[in-house]
N, C-alpha and C positions, 0 to 999 in steps of 0.2 A: 619608294621604300616606306616612307611615312604612312602612306595610304594603306599599304599592305599590313603594316604593323597595326594600324587603327582597325582594319578589318579583322585581324586576328584577335585583337583585344575585344572588339565588339562580339565576335563569335564566342570567345571565352566567357565574356560577361553573360551573354545570352545562355550559354551552356551552363554556367554556374547557376543562373536564375532557374533554369529548368531542373537542375539537380536539387535546388533548395525547395522547390515547390512541395514535394512530399515531406521534406524536413525529417526524414527518417533514416537513421543509420542502419547498416546491415545488422549490427548486434541487436538493435531495437526490434527490427523485423523478426529476428530469430526468437526473441523473448515473446513477441506477440503471437507467433505461429506455433510455439512449443506449448502443448497442453499437458496438464497433469490431472490426475484423478485424485482429488482430495476428499477424504471421508471425514470432514469436520465442518462445523458451523454451517453457514448458508450455502457452502460449496458442496455439501454432501450429495453424492450421486450425480454430480456434474463434472464435466471436463472443463477446466479453466486454464486460460493462458497464464504463463509465468508473469507476463506483464500485468495482467489483472490482479494476480495474487500479490505482486510487489506493491501495487497501488491500493490494496485493500486496507481496511481498518486494522487488520491484524499485524501489519508490518509498520513499525514506527518509522517516521520520516528519516531519521538519522541512519537507521539500518538500511533502508531502501537506497539512500544516496550512496552509502558505503558499498553495498552489493553491486549497484550499477557501475560505480567507478572501478571496482576491482574486475568486474566482468568485461567492461569496455577496454580496460588496460591489458586484458588477457591473463590476469593473475588468477582468475577463477574460470573453470570450464563450465559449459552449459549444464553438465551433470551436477557439478558442485553447487551451482546456483539453484538448480531444481531441488536438490537435497536440503539445502539450507532454508529455502523459502517454504518448502513443504513442512519441514520440522517446525519452523517459527509459527506458521499458520495453524498447524495441528495443535501445538501447545497453547497458543493464544486462544484458539476456539475452545479447547478443553477448559482452560482457566475461566473463560467467559461463561461457559456452561455451568461450572461449579459456582460462579458468583451469582448467577441468575436466581437459583432457589433461595439464596440468602436475602434477596431484595424484599420479598414480602415480610420476612422476619424483621428487617430493618424498619419497614413501614409500621409494623405492629409496635415496635419499641418506641417509635416516634410518637405514637398516639398517647401512651401513658405519660410521656415526658411533657407533652402539650397539656394534658389534663393537670399534671402537677403544677405546671407554670400558671395555669388558670386558677388553681386553688390558692396559690401564694398571694395574689393580690387580695383575695377575699379575707385571708388571715390579716392582712394589713388594714383592711377596712374595719375590722372589729375593734 
């Protein structure tokens, strides 16, 4: 009996090791195989998996963890995750696009500030 139990344990352990090899939960696979068409940011014109969107720069880590936990627990459906992720990415990409044209202006503002700072020591030298 002990030998049989050992064999079962060994079989279970081996089975568990096999299951852990991919280390991918079914919900994870679903997120990786579900693609959405996002017309924003670098994703524009491409079909992207929900998994990639969740791990993009547009989704803050806290939001990603919360969405994954809620989806894994069954509190959010795949459609809800798709909607939330699409909305966050679209808004974040739009905000980033609005911020980009402001960057050259900030650079121009920085130059006169540097010039003024350079002029200040010359006043002190007089």
